[in-house]
FIKOLDO-475686 format. One record per residue: residue in three letters; y, x, z of N, C-alpha, C, O in turn; residue number from 1. Coordinates in Angstrom, 3 decimals, decimal comma. Atoms other than C-alpha are relative to their C-alpha. Layout:
N
<residuo = ALA nnorth = Y neast = X nup = Z canorth = Y caeast = X caup = Z cnorth = Y ceast = X cup = Z onorth = Y oeast = X oup = Z num = NUM> .
...
# end
This chain:
117
<residuo = UNK nnorth = 0,280 neast = 1,521 nup = -0,452 canorth = -1,548 caeast = -1,532 caup = -22,320 cnorth = 0,909 ceast = -0,830 cup = 0,158 onorth = 1,932 oeast = -0,512 oup = 0,764 num = 1> .
<residuo = UNK nnorth = -1,347 neast = 0,612 nup = 0,432 canorth = 0,525 caeast = -4,211 caup = -23,107 cnorth = -0,902 ceast = -1,285 cup = 0,861 onorth = -2,028 oeast = -1,156 oup = 0,381 num = 2> .
<residuo = UNK nnorth = 0,790 neast = 1,498 nup = -0,254 canorth = -1,218 caeast = -7,851 caup = -21,240 cnorth = 1,242 ceast = -1,003 cup = -0,131 onorth = 1,719 oeast = -1,378 oup = 0,940 num = 3> .
<residuo = UNK nnorth = -0,973 neast = 0,983 nup = 0,357 canorth = 1,431 caeast = -10,196 caup = -22,605 cnorth = -0,086 ceast = -1,782 cup = 0,967 onorth = 0,646 oeast = -2,772 oup = 0,958 num = 4> .
<residuo = UNK nnorth = 0,127 neast = 1,057 nup = -1,093 canorth = -0,131 caeast = -12,660 caup = -19,792 cnorth = 0,266 ceast = 0,287 cup = 1,237 onorth = 0,060 oeast = -0,618 oup = 2,045 num = 5> .
<residuo = UNK nnorth = -0,544 neast = -0,018 nup = -1,242 canorth = 1,172 caeast = -11,124 caup = -16,826 cnorth = 0,912 ceast = -0,647 cup = 0,336 onorth = 1,304 oeast = -1,222 oup = -0,679 num = 6> .
<residuo = UNK nnorth = 0,919 neast = 0,373 nup = -1,034 canorth = 1,990 caeast = -12,517 caup = -14,317 cnorth = -1,200 ceast = -0,894 cup = -0,555 onorth = -1,175 oeast = -1,409 oup = -1,673 num = 7> .
<residuo = UNK nnorth = 1,365 neast = 0,609 nup = 0,317 canorth = -1,626 caeast = -14,145 caup = -14,285 cnorth = -0,033 ceast = -0,907 cup = 1,281 onorth = -0,571 oeast = -0,293 oup = 2,202 num = 8> .
<residuo = UNK nnorth = 0,727 neast = 0,894 nup = -1,095 canorth = -1,930 caeast = -17,385 caup = -11,504 cnorth = -1,378 ceast = -0,145 cup = -0,653 onorth = -1,740 oeast = 0,015 oup = -1,819 num = 9> .
<residuo = UNK nnorth = 0,936 neast = 0,809 nup = -0,009 canorth = -4,965 caeast = -18,726 caup = -10,925 cnorth = -0,683 ceast = -0,140 cup = 1,463 onorth = -0,559 oeast = 0,679 oup = 2,373 num = 10> .
<residuo = UNK nnorth = 0,633 neast = 0,423 nup = -1,358 canorth = -7,031 caeast = -20,497 caup = -8,062 cnorth = -1,190 ceast = -0,377 cup = 0,173 onorth = -1,591 oeast = -0,832 oup = -0,898 num = 11> .
<residuo = UNK nnorth = 1,593 neast = 0,455 nup = 0,027 canorth = -10,807 caeast = -21,397 caup = -6,923 cnorth = -0,636 ceast = -0,142 cup = 1,124 onorth = -0,092 oeast = -0,028 oup = 2,222 num = 12> .
<residuo = UNK nnorth = 0,938 neast = -0,323 nup = -1,495 canorth = -13,270 caeast = -21,410 caup = -4,439 cnorth = -0,802 ceast = 1,271 cup = -0,222 onorth = -1,253 oeast = 1,766 oup = -1,255 num = 13> .
<residuo = UNK nnorth = 0,883 neast = -1,346 nup = -0,213 canorth = -14,998 caeast = -18,442 caup = -3,289 cnorth = -1,267 ceast = 0,009 cup = 0,049 onorth = -1,858 oeast = -0,676 oup = 0,884 num = 14> .
<residuo = UNK nnorth = 1,511 neast = 0,329 nup = 0,219 canorth = -18,422 caeast = -17,990 caup = -4,340 cnorth = -0,665 ceast = 1,109 cup = 0,636 onorth = 0,091 oeast = 1,958 oup = 1,109 num = 15> .
<residuo = UNK nnorth = 0,533 neast = -1,148 nup = 0,124 canorth = -21,093 caeast = -15,507 caup = -3,683 cnorth = -0,216 ceast = 0,939 cup = -0,978 onorth = -0,944 oeast = 0,600 oup = -1,911 num = 16> .
<residuo = UNK nnorth = 0,622 neast = -1,087 nup = 1,277 canorth = -21,432 caeast = -12,305 caup = -5,933 cnorth = -1,164 ceast = 0,556 cup = 0,248 onorth = -2,007 oeast = 0,213 oup = 1,077 num = 17> .
<residuo = UNK nnorth = 1,349 neast = -0,899 nup = 0,016 canorth = -23,962 caeast = -9,978 caup = -6,449 cnorth = -0,133 ceast = 0,404 cup = 1,399 onorth = -1,288 oeast = 0,743 oup = 1,654 num = 18> .
<residuo = UNK nnorth = 0,369 neast = -0,652 nup = -1,181 canorth = -23,785 caeast = -8,860 caup = -3,036 cnorth = 0,063 ceast = 1,576 cup = 0,339 onorth = -0,433 oeast = 2,207 oup = 1,273 num = 19> .
<residuo = UNK nnorth = -0,015 neast = -1,889 nup = -0,150 canorth = -22,828 caeast = -4,942 caup = -3,767 cnorth = 1,447 ceast = 0,177 cup = 0,537 onorth = 1,524 oeast = 1,160 oup = 1,276 num = 20> .
<residuo = UNK nnorth = -1,249 neast = -0,610 nup = -0,440 canorth = -19,238 caeast = -4,671 caup = -2,914 cnorth = -0,109 ceast = 0,314 cup = 1,602 onorth = 0,423 oeast = 1,270 oup = 2,165 num = 21> .
<residuo = UNK nnorth = -0,218 neast = -0,726 nup = -1,613 canorth = -19,833 caeast = -4,518 caup = 0,838 cnorth = -0,764 ceast = 0,576 cup = 0,377 onorth = -0,575 oeast = 1,500 oup = 1,169 num = 22> .
<residuo = UNK nnorth = 0,693 neast = -0,872 nup = -0,358 canorth = -22,975 caeast = -3,599 caup = 0,911 cnorth = -0,492 ceast = 1,298 cup = -0,506 onorth = -1,259 oeast = 2,000 oup = 0,153 num = 23> .
<residuo = UNK nnorth = 0,492 neast = -1,298 nup = 0,633 canorth = -23,441 caeast = -0,629 caup = -1,605 cnorth = 1,493 ceast = 0,641 cup = -0,183 onorth = 1,498 oeast = 1,799 oup = -0,600 num = 24> .
<residuo = UNK nnorth = -1,305 neast = -0,416 nup = 0,443 canorth = -19,753 caeast = 0,001 caup = -2,050 cnorth = 1,001 ceast = 0,049 cup = 1,434 onorth = 1,903 oeast = 0,871 oup = 1,595 num = 25> .
<residuo = UNK nnorth = -0,474 neast = -0,054 nup = -1,544 canorth = -18,573 caeast = -0,729 caup = 1,692 cnorth = 1,739 ceast = -0,563 cup = -0,405 onorth = 2,728 oeast = -0,167 oup = 0,212 num = 26> .
<residuo = UNK nnorth = -0,698 neast = 0,270 nup = 0,464 canorth = -16,104 caeast = -2,440 caup = -0,211 cnorth = 0,595 ceast = -1,690 cup = -0,155 onorth = 1,182 oeast = -1,994 oup = -1,193 num = 27> .
<residuo = UNK nnorth = 0,209 neast = 1,700 nup = 0,178 canorth = -15,868 caeast = -6,605 caup = 0,275 cnorth = 0,806 ceast = -0,339 cup = -0,831 onorth = 1,953 oeast = 0,106 oup = -0,827 num = 28> .
<residuo = UNK nnorth = -0,960 neast = 0,873 nup = 0,663 canorth = -14,760 caeast = -9,107 caup = -2,549 cnorth = -0,216 ceast = -1,164 cup = -0,054 onorth = -1,363 oeast = -1,579 oup = 0,116 num = 29> .
<residuo = UNK nnorth = -0,048 neast = 1,313 nup = -0,136 canorth = -13,927 caeast = -12,388 caup = -2,707 cnorth = -0,127 ceast = -0,418 cup = -1,983 onorth = 0,541 oeast = -0,168 oup = -2,986 num = 30> .
<residuo = UNK nnorth = -0,045 neast = -0,123 nup = 1,822 canorth = -15,214 caeast = -13,386 caup = -6,198 cnorth = -0,273 ceast = -1,889 cup = -0,152 onorth = -0,827 oeast = -2,743 oup = 0,542 num = 31> .
<residuo = UNK nnorth = -0,125 neast = 1,818 nup = 0,682 canorth = -14,493 caeast = -17,071 caup = -8,565 cnorth = -1,342 ceast = 0,195 cup = -0,532 onorth = -2,178 oeast = 1,067 oup = -0,764 num = 32> .
<residuo = UNK nnorth = 1,032 neast = 0,474 nup = 0,689 canorth = -16,588 caeast = -18,967 caup = -9,882 cnorth = -0,234 ceast = -0,440 cup = -1,652 onorth = 0,700 oeast = -0,993 oup = -2,233 num = 33> .
<residuo = UNK nnorth = -0,079 neast = -0,324 nup = 1,333 canorth = -18,019 caeast = -18,816 caup = -13,585 cnorth = 0,784 ceast = -0,986 cup = -0,638 onorth = 0,657 oeast = -0,955 oup = -1,862 num = 34> .
<residuo = UNK nnorth = -0,986 neast = 1,152 nup = 0,724 canorth = -15,254 caeast = -22,073 caup = -14,392 cnorth = 1,335 ceast = 1,046 cup = 0,056 onorth = 2,007 oeast = 1,256 oup = -0,954 num = 35> .
<residuo = UNK nnorth = -1,243 neast = -0,498 nup = 0,054 canorth = -12,435 caeast = -20,023 caup = -13,333 cnorth = 0,096 ceast = 1,410 cup = -0,714 onorth = 1,125 oeast = 1,887 oup = -1,193 num = 36> .
<residuo = UNK nnorth = 0,123 neast = -1,524 nup = 1,284 canorth = -13,477 caeast = -16,619 caup = -15,319 cnorth = 0,287 ceast = -0,680 cup = -1,164 onorth = 1,252 oeast = -0,225 oup = -1,778 num = 37> .
<residuo = UNK nnorth = 0,432 neast = 0,723 nup = 1,591 canorth = -14,098 caeast = -18,848 caup = -18,495 cnorth = 1,597 ceast = -0,879 cup = 0,099 onorth = 1,650 oeast = -1,770 oup = -0,749 num = 38> .
<residuo = UNK nnorth = -0,970 neast = 0,567 nup = 0,283 canorth = -10,430 caeast = -20,200 caup = -17,916 cnorth = 1,177 ceast = 1,255 cup = -0,341 onorth = 2,347 oeast = 0,985 oup = -0,615 num = 39> .
<residuo = UNK nnorth = -0,499 neast = -1,041 nup = 0,092 canorth = -9,267 caeast = -16,577 caup = -18,279 cnorth = 0,988 ceast = -0,235 cup = -1,850 onorth = 0,598 oeast = -1,298 oup = -2,334 num = 40> .
<residuo = UNK nnorth = -1,113 neast = 0,056 nup = 0,952 canorth = -6,538 caeast = -16,441 caup = -21,650 cnorth = -0,913 ceast = 0,963 cup = -1,006 onorth = -1,390 oeast = 2,035 oup = -0,633 num = 41> .
<residuo = UNK nnorth = 0,838 neast = -0,276 nup = 0,814 canorth = -8,467 caeast = -15,800 caup = -24,910 cnorth = 0,775 ceast = 1,911 cup = 0,130 onorth = 1,983 oeast = 2,134 oup = 0,202 num = 42> .
<residuo = UNK nnorth = -0,565 neast = -1,549 nup = 0,526 canorth = -7,972 caeast = -11,503 caup = -25,311 cnorth = 0,662 ceast = 0,699 cup = 1,482 onorth = 1,394 oeast = 1,688 oup = 1,512 num = 43> .
<residuo = UNK nnorth = -0,747 neast = -0,296 nup = -1,444 canorth = -6,933 caeast = -11,135 caup = -21,448 cnorth = -0,795 ceast = 1,398 cup = -0,046 onorth = -1,872 oeast = 1,282 oup = -0,631 num = 44> .
<residuo = UNK nnorth = 0,702 neast = -1,131 nup = 0,018 canorth = -8,186 caeast = -7,463 caup = -21,089 cnorth = -1,115 ceast = 0,175 cup = 1,213 onorth = -1,242 oeast = -0,434 oup = 2,276 num = 45> .
<residuo = UNK nnorth = 1,157 neast = -0,084 nup = -1,432 canorth = -11,092 caeast = -6,294 caup = -18,945 cnorth = 0,468 ceast = 1,175 cup = 0,712 onorth = 0,864 oeast = 2,134 oup = 0,049 num = 46> .
<residuo = UNK nnorth = -0,359 neast = -1,127 nup = -0,611 canorth = -10,262 caeast = -3,946 caup = -16,261 cnorth = 0,323 ceast = -0,087 cup = 1,447 onorth = -0,229 oeast = -0,954 oup = 2,124 num = 47> .
<residuo = UNK nnorth = -0,257 neast = 0,148 nup = -1,431 canorth = -8,765 caeast = -3,287 caup = -12,813 cnorth = 1,597 ceast = -0,542 cup = -0,003 onorth = 2,501 oeast = 0,045 oup = -0,599 num = 48> .
<residuo = UNK nnorth = -1,475 neast = 0,542 nup = -0,348 canorth = -5,552 caeast = -5,424 caup = -11,800 cnorth = 0,386 ceast = 0,362 cup = 1,253 onorth = -0,374 oeast = 0,888 oup = 2,066 num = 49> .
<residuo = UNK nnorth = -0,657 neast = -0,210 nup = -1,428 canorth = -2,985 caeast = -5,193 caup = -8,858 cnorth = 0,716 ceast = -1,284 cup = 0,042 onorth = 1,256 oeast = -1,699 oup = -0,983 num = 50> .
<residuo = UNK nnorth = -0,797 neast = 1,160 nup = -0,479 canorth = -1,421 caeast = -8,333 caup = -7,182 cnorth = 0,014 ceast = -0,502 cup = 1,181 onorth = -0,188 oeast = 0,284 oup = 2,107 num = 51> .
<residuo = UNK nnorth = 0,236 neast = 0,584 nup = -1,156 canorth = -1,417 caeast = -10,780 caup = -4,551 cnorth = -1,075 ceast = -0,837 cup = 0,406 onorth = -1,828 oeast = -1,187 oup = -0,503 num = 52> .
<residuo = UNK nnorth = 1,005 neast = 1,051 nup = 0,044 canorth = -3,725 caeast = -13,032 caup = -3,159 cnorth = -0,147 ceast = -0,748 cup = 1,599 onorth = -0,097 oeast = -0,089 oup = 2,637 num = 53> .
<residuo = UNK nnorth = -0,143 neast = 1,043 nup = -1,021 canorth = -3,870 caeast = -15,955 caup = -0,577 cnorth = -1,561 ceast = -0,538 cup = 0,478 onorth = -2,209 oeast = -0,552 oup = -0,569 num = 54> .
<residuo = UNK nnorth = 0,670 neast = 0,090 nup = -0,371 canorth = -6,878 caeast = -16,977 caup = 1,266 cnorth = 0,113 ceast = -1,725 cup = 0,754 onorth = 0,330 oeast = -1,911 oup = 1,951 num = 55> .
<residuo = UNK nnorth = -0,644 neast = 1,698 nup = -0,725 canorth = -6,269 caeast = -21,202 caup = 2,000 cnorth = 1,255 ceast = 0,125 cup = 0,251 onorth = 2,086 oeast = 0,604 oup = -0,520 num = 56> .
<residuo = UNK nnorth = -1,519 neast = 0,156 nup = -0,412 canorth = -3,306 caeast = -21,641 caup = 3,706 cnorth = 0,509 ceast = 1,298 cup = 0,475 onorth = 1,695 oeast = 1,598 oup = 0,615 num = 57> .
<residuo = UNK nnorth = -0,687 neast = -1,548 nup = -0,641 canorth = -3,225 caeast = -18,000 caup = 5,073 cnorth = 1,365 ceast = 1,074 cup = -0,228 onorth = 2,346 oeast = 0,895 oup = -0,950 num = 58> .
<residuo = UNK nnorth = -1,361 neast = -1,442 nup = 0,627 canorth = -0,694 caeast = -14,791 caup = 4,745 cnorth = -0,460 ceast = 0,569 cup = -1,670 onorth = -1,618 oeast = 0,904 oup = -1,923 num = 59> .
<residuo = UNK nnorth = -0,127 neast = -0,789 nup = 0,610 canorth = -0,068 caeast = -13,408 caup = 1,578 cnorth = -0,554 ceast = 1,791 cup = 0,112 onorth = -0,076 oeast = 2,528 oup = 0,975 num = 60> .
<residuo = UNK nnorth = 0,974 neast = -1,202 nup = -0,237 canorth = -2,550 caeast = -9,971 caup = 1,010 cnorth = 0,509 ceast = 0,742 cup = -1,246 onorth = 1,007 oeast = 0,072 oup = -2,150 num = 61> .
<residuo = UNK nnorth = -0,073 neast = -0,628 nup = 1,647 canorth = -2,077 caeast = -6,937 caup = -2,024 cnorth = -1,431 ceast = -0,475 cup = -0,025 onorth = -2,146 oeast = -0,825 oup = 0,914 num = 62> .
<residuo = UNK nnorth = 1,448 neast = 0,277 nup = 0,492 canorth = -5,225 caeast = -7,615 caup = -3,924 cnorth = -0,118 ceast = 1,530 cup = -0,999 onorth = 0,806 oeast = 2,259 oup = -1,360 num = 63> .
<residuo = UNK nnorth = 0,743 neast = -0,617 nup = 1,283 canorth = -7,140 caeast = -5,373 caup = -6,393 cnorth = -1,205 ceast = -1,097 cup = -0,497 onorth = -2,003 oeast = -1,682 oup = 0,235 num = 64> .
<residuo = UNK nnorth = 0,987 neast = 0,693 nup = 0,512 canorth = -9,199 caeast = -7,258 caup = -8,960 cnorth = -0,627 ceast = 0,544 cup = -1,085 onorth = 0,051 oeast = 0,819 oup = -2,075 num = 65> .
<residuo = UNK nnorth = 0,763 neast = 0,003 nup = 1,337 canorth = -12,057 caeast = -6,463 caup = -11,363 cnorth = 0,027 ceast = -1,312 cup = -0,577 onorth = 0,052 oeast = -2,435 oup = -0,072 num = 66> .
<residuo = UNK nnorth = -0,117 neast = 0,720 nup = 1,316 canorth = -11,924 caeast = -8,083 caup = -14,427 cnorth = -1,038 ceast = 0,519 cup = -1,205 onorth = -0,822 oeast = 1,520 oup = -1,888 num = 67> .
<residuo = UNK nnorth = 1,088 neast = -0,389 nup = 1,156 canorth = -15,020 caeast = -7,898 caup = -16,897 cnorth = -1,610 ceast = -0,035 cup = 0,505 onorth = -2,051 oeast = -1,083 oup = 0,978 num = 68> .
<residuo = UNK nnorth = 1,369 neast = 0,056 nup = 0,286 canorth = -18,735 caeast = -6,961 caup = -16,782 cnorth = -0,565 ceast = 1,204 cup = 0,933 onorth = -1,761 oeast = 1,129 oup = 1,213 num = 69> .
<residuo = UNK nnorth = 0,209 neast = -0,962 nup = -0,954 canorth = -18,940 caeast = -3,945 caup = -14,502 cnorth = -1,021 ceast = 1,006 cup = -0,539 onorth = -2,159 oeast = 0,814 oup = -0,110 num = 70> .
<residuo = UNK nnorth = 0,565 neast = -0,532 nup = 0,886 canorth = -20,347 caeast = -1,160 caup = -16,950 cnorth = -1,395 ceast = 0,735 cup = 0,958 onorth = -2,554 oeast = 0,793 oup = 0,550 num = 71> .
<residuo = UNK nnorth = 0,915 neast = -0,683 nup = -0,297 canorth = -22,222 caeast = 0,699 caup = -14,535 cnorth = -1,282 ceast = -0,666 cup = 0,840 onorth = -2,351 oeast = -0,109 oup = 1,094 num = 72> .
<residuo = UNK nnorth = 1,238 neast = 1,370 nup = -0,568 canorth = -24,313 caeast = -2,726 caup = -12,761 cnorth = -0,706 ceast = -0,512 cup = -1,577 onorth = -1,845 oeast = -0,976 oup = -1,628 num = 73> .
<residuo = UNK nnorth = 0,651 neast = 0,431 nup = 1,173 canorth = -24,870 caeast = -3,511 caup = -16,638 cnorth = 0,204 ceast = -1,779 cup = 0,088 onorth = -0,674 oeast = -2,609 oup = -0,151 num = 74> .
<residuo = UNK nnorth = 0,468 neast = 1,349 nup = -0,262 canorth = -23,798 caeast = -6,892 caup = -15,898 cnorth = 0,232 ceast = -1,260 cup = -1,294 onorth = 1,092 oeast = -1,624 oup = -2,095 num = 75> .
<residuo = UNK nnorth = 0,033 neast = 1,340 nup = 1,300 canorth = -24,537 caeast = -9,724 caup = -18,200 cnorth = 1,511 ceast = -1,244 cup = -0,258 onorth = 1,879 oeast = -1,697 oup = -1,342 num = 76> .
<residuo = UNK nnorth = -0,974 neast = 0,991 nup = -0,306 canorth = -21,675 caeast = -12,135 caup = -17,305 cnorth = 1,407 ceast = 0,776 cup = 0,434 onorth = 1,492 oeast = 1,728 oup = 1,210 num = 77> .
<residuo = UNK nnorth = -1,376 neast = -0,469 nup = -0,952 canorth = -17,957 caeast = -11,466 caup = -16,535 cnorth = 0,433 ceast = -0,613 cup = 0,906 onorth = 0,348 oeast = -1,813 oup = 1,170 num = 78> .
<residuo = UNK nnorth = -0,253 neast = 0,101 nup = -1,692 canorth = -16,736 caeast = -11,274 caup = -13,371 cnorth = 1,224 ceast = -0,078 cup = 0,505 onorth = 2,015 oeast = 0,571 oup = -0,179 num = 79> .
<residuo = UNK nnorth = -1,672 neast = -0,621 nup = -0,393 canorth = -13,218 caeast = -11,405 caup = -11,302 cnorth = -0,385 ceast = 0,362 cup = 1,463 onorth = 0,013 oeast = -0,654 oup = 2,034 num = 80> .
<residuo = UNK nnorth = 0,134 neast = -0,810 nup = -0,670 canorth = -14,091 caeast = -9,689 caup = -8,504 cnorth = 1,433 ceast = 0,446 cup = 1,151 onorth = 2,282 oeast = 1,309 oup = 0,932 num = 81> .
<residuo = UNK nnorth = -1,759 neast = -0,287 nup = -0,477 canorth = -10,978 caeast = -9,618 caup = -5,980 cnorth = -0,182 ceast = 0,542 cup = 1,612 onorth = -0,440 oeast = -0,127 oup = 2,612 num = 82> .
<residuo = UNK nnorth = -0,220 neast = -0,815 nup = -1,452 canorth = -10,723 caeast = -6,904 caup = -3,040 cnorth = 1,336 ceast = -0,175 cup = 0,594 onorth = 2,289 oeast = 0,356 oup = 0,022 num = 83> .
<residuo = UNK nnorth = -0,917 neast = 0,346 nup = -0,606 canorth = -8,265 caeast = -8,170 caup = -0,658 cnorth = 0,504 ceast = 1,038 cup = 0,919 onorth = -0,406 oeast = 1,539 oup = 1,580 num = 84> .
<residuo = UNK nnorth = -0,415 neast = -1,564 nup = -0,820 canorth = -5,963 caeast = -5,007 caup = 1,367 cnorth = 0,106 ceast = -0,911 cup = 1,377 onorth = 1,164 oeast = -1,156 oup = 1,958 num = 85> .
<residuo = UNK nnorth = -0,118 neast = 0,244 nup = -1,877 canorth = -7,151 caeast = -6,646 caup = 5,055 cnorth = -1,093 ceast = -0,488 cup = 0,111 onorth = -1,755 oeast = -1,118 oup = -0,715 num = 86> .
<residuo = UNK nnorth = 1,335 neast = 0,261 nup = -0,205 canorth = -9,931 caeast = -6,945 caup = 7,025 cnorth = -0,163 ceast = -1,385 cup = 0,548 onorth = 0,688 oeast = -1,832 oup = 1,318 num = 87> .
<residuo = UNK nnorth = -0,119 neast = 1,243 nup = -0,285 canorth = -10,955 caeast = -10,232 caup = 7,528 cnorth = -1,281 ceast = -0,055 cup = 0,865 onorth = -2,325 oeast = 0,544 oup = 0,604 num = 88> .
<residuo = UNK nnorth = 1,322 neast = 0,053 nup = -0,735 canorth = -13,269 caeast = -11,376 caup = 10,508 cnorth = -1,486 ceast = -0,322 cup = -0,220 onorth = -2,552 oeast = 0,124 oup = 0,205 num = 89> .
<residuo = UNK nnorth = 1,624 neast = 0,601 nup = 0,786 canorth = -16,022 caeast = -13,192 caup = 8,719 cnorth = 0,237 ceast = -0,409 cup = -1,443 onorth = 1,291 oeast = -0,412 oup = -2,080 num = 90> .
<residuo = UNK nnorth = -0,089 neast = 0,637 nup = 1,828 canorth = -16,815 caeast = -14,554 caup = 5,116 cnorth = 1,008 ceast = -0,886 cup = 0,195 onorth = 1,499 oeast = -1,340 oup = 1,228 num = 91> .
<residuo = UNK nnorth = -0,525 neast = 1,264 nup = -0,208 canorth = -14,933 caeast = -16,968 caup = 3,814 cnorth = -0,395 ceast = -0,785 cup = -1,220 onorth = 0,397 oeast = -1,334 oup = -1,986 num = 92> .
<residuo = UNK nnorth = 0,605 neast = 0,760 nup = 1,344 canorth = -17,128 caeast = -18,506 caup = 1,160 cnorth = 0,149 ceast = -1,451 cup = -0,120 onorth = -0,194 oeast = -1,916 oup = 0,967 num = 93> .
<residuo = UNK nnorth = -0,840 neast = 1,087 nup = 0,366 canorth = -15,841 caeast = -21,854 caup = -0,012 cnorth = 1,353 ceast = -0,310 cup = 0,591 onorth = 1,787 oeast = -1,421 oup = 0,894 num = 94> .
<residuo = UNK nnorth = -1,458 neast = -0,071 nup = -0,471 canorth = -12,594 caeast = -21,230 caup = 1,133 cnorth = 0,455 ceast = 0,057 cup = -1,522 onorth = -0,339 oeast = 0,264 oup = -2,440 num = 95> .
<residuo = UNK nnorth = -1,103 neast = 0,094 nup = 1,090 canorth = -9,738 caeast = -21,461 caup = -1,640 cnorth = 0,842 ceast = 1,124 cup = -0,140 onorth = 1,786 oeast = 1,278 oup = 0,635 num = 96> .
<residuo = UNK nnorth = -1,113 neast = -0,723 nup = 0,189 canorth = -8,124 caeast = -18,485 caup = -3,244 cnorth = 0,626 ceast = 0,484 cup = -1,092 onorth = 0,129 oeast = 0,762 oup = -2,184 num = 97> .
<residuo = UNK nnorth = -1,342 neast = 0,265 nup = 1,168 canorth = -4,990 caeast = -18,178 caup = -5,130 cnorth = 0,164 ceast = 1,441 cup = -0,055 onorth = 0,087 oeast = 2,123 oup = 0,966 num = 98> .
<residuo = UNK nnorth = -0,426 neast = -1,163 nup = 0,053 canorth = -4,118 caeast = -14,945 caup = -6,702 cnorth = 1,402 ceast = 0,085 cup = -1,249 onorth = 1,422 oeast = -0,664 oup = -2,226 num = 99> .
<residuo = UNK nnorth = -0,931 neast = -0,209 nup = 0,630 canorth = -1,137 caeast = -14,032 caup = -8,414 cnorth = -0,334 ceast = 1,786 cup = -0,641 onorth = -0,072 oeast = 2,663 oup = 0,182 num = 100> .
<residuo = UNK nnorth = -0,029 neast = -1,018 nup = 0,308 canorth = -1,945 caeast = -10,788 caup = -10,645 cnorth = 0,985 ceast = 0,376 cup = -1,045 onorth = 1,227 oeast = -0,294 oup = -2,048 num = 101> .
<residuo = UNK nnorth = -1,125 neast = 0,018 nup = 0,118 canorth = 0,855 caeast = -8,998 caup = -11,397 cnorth = 0,109 ceast = 1,615 cup = -1,386 onorth = 1,010 oeast = 1,871 oup = -2,186 num = 102> .
<residuo = UNK nnorth = 0,165 neast = -1,252 nup = 0,957 canorth = -0,463 caeast = -5,426 caup = -13,486 cnorth = -1,219 ceast = 0,669 cup = -0,316 onorth = -2,204 oeast = 0,256 oup = 0,298 num = 103> .
<residuo = UNK nnorth = 1,272 neast = -0,547 nup = 1,040 canorth = -3,067 caeast = -3,607 caup = -15,364 cnorth = -0,143 ceast = 1,668 cup = 0,920 onorth = 0,826 oeast = 2,426 oup = 0,967 num = 104> .
<residuo = UNK nnorth = 0,327 neast = -0,993 nup = -0,563 canorth = -4,513 caeast = -0,696 caup = -13,400 cnorth = -0,475 ceast = 1,265 cup = -1,012 onorth = 0,186 oeast = 2,283 oup = -1,216 num = 105> .
<residuo = UNK nnorth = 0,929 neast = -0,982 nup = 0,926 canorth = -7,227 caeast = 1,227 caup = -15,914 cnorth = -0,786 ceast = -0,858 cup = -0,262 onorth = -0,911 oeast = -1,902 oup = 0,378 num = 106> .
<residuo = UNK nnorth = 0,950 neast = 0,880 nup = 0,602 canorth = -9,651 caeast = -0,165 caup = -17,831 cnorth = -1,297 ceast = -0,084 cup = 0,833 onorth = -1,434 oeast = 0,473 oup = 1,922 num = 107> .
<residuo = UNK nnorth = 1,400 neast = -0,470 nup = -0,805 canorth = -13,346 caeast = -0,577 caup = -16,846 cnorth = -0,625 ceast = 1,092 cup = -0,537 onorth = -0,561 oeast = 1,440 oup = -1,716 num = 108> .
<residuo = UNK nnorth = 0,469 neast = -1,512 nup = 0,281 canorth = -15,174 caeast = 2,675 caup = -16,596 cnorth = -1,584 ceast = -0,427 cup = 0,313 onorth = -1,989 oeast = -1,373 oup = 0,987 num = 109> .
<residuo = UNK nnorth = 1,403 neast = -0,598 nup = -0,090 canorth = -18,741 caeast = 3,628 caup = -16,746 cnorth = 0,074 ceast = 1,393 cup = 0,917 onorth = 0,825 oeast = 2,329 oup = 0,642 num = 110> .
<residuo = UNK nnorth = 0,062 neast = -0,866 nup = -0,912 canorth = -19,843 caeast = 5,852 caup = -13,525 cnorth = -1,345 ceast = 0,780 cup = -0,508 onorth = -2,088 oeast = 0,193 oup = -1,294 num = 111> .
<residuo = UNK nnorth = 1,056 neast = -0,306 nup = 0,125 canorth = -22,619 caeast = 8,514 caup = -13,624 cnorth = -0,833 ceast = -0,338 cup = 1,033 onorth = -2,033 oeast = -0,274 oup = 0,767 num = 112> .
<residuo = UNK nnorth = 0,553 neast = 0,215 nup = -0,941 canorth = -23,613 caeast = 7,521 caup = -10,231 cnorth = 0,611 ceast = -0,755 cup = 0,771 onorth = 1,726 oeast = -1,128 oup = 0,408 num = 113> .
<residuo = UNK nnorth = -0,615 neast = 1,264 nup = -0,185 canorth = -22,999 caeast = 4,967 caup = -7,772 cnorth = 1,097 ceast = 0,672 cup = 1,179 onorth = 2,117 oeast = 0,142 oup = 1,621 num = 114> .
<residuo = UNK nnorth = -1,411 neast = -0,917 nup = -0,783 canorth = -20,994 caeast = 7,723 caup = -5,516 cnorth = 1,215 ceast = 0,474 cup = -0,964 onorth = 2,306 oeast = 0,804 oup = -0,501 num = 115> .
<residuo = UNK nnorth = -1,242 neast = -0,460 nup = 0,885 canorth = -18,750 caeast = 8,658 caup = -8,370 cnorth = 0,964 ceast = -1,486 cup = -0,175 onorth = 2,171 oeast = -1,614 oup = -0,378 num = 116> .
<residuo = UNK nnorth = -1,027 neast = 1,533 nup = 0,387 canorth = -17,778 caeast = 4,681 caup = -8,769 cnorth = 0,612 ceast = -0,396 cup = 1,543 onorth = 1,348 oeast = -1,373 oup = 1,683 num = 117> .
# end
């Protein structure tokens, strides 16, 4: 896989997602709104990426991000869901999330069960 758009920088407000990351998977995510998702370059490959993230004016942390439709959940719209490798004391909806996507990890996959996901 070669994504000629990397590194890719974007930012936007954190919005409520589907509520599955924390509740079902134990992996909280910070989600961008549809406008930020729509700004992805044409042909930007869906999948799992890694890089850096910053909330408001806080420190920079490692992150992984899922970009796509999440086949297991059969989403009907593309999303950008960022898991920041840090434990935050509380939710930060409406905060500004800045990310630098550095590399591609793997394509989107479908799984047979929630446990496999």
